[in-house]
Steps between C-alpha positions, in 0.01 A plus 500: 500500500329613818681697775429210742671251264810712485517518873453119527777432255727750688421320821576158348820623348611626837416180672683296227799729553504430873464114449770503243745689730417250786565205266833655389611541860394153575688359204809692590489369848476140375774555261724632785407203720587262214830676433587474878408134503715431203788681650470310830478169314801578296703608801417190706545262208843655432592466865381144541658382183835640588565432872708180569275372794188299443183700581146370556172668575273351773132609476354510846 
């Protein structure tokens, strides 16, 4: 293998590592947002299903 080929592979490896890290951060962010959305939905569903008054939502 030529010296240039090794350097090219090392550059590609570094780029793949950076892209992988960025994807991992993005996935973690989406997972956290999904977790928060589920917690909010659960909280409001529990609240609305257990209050004695009738509740409605009016979309503007």
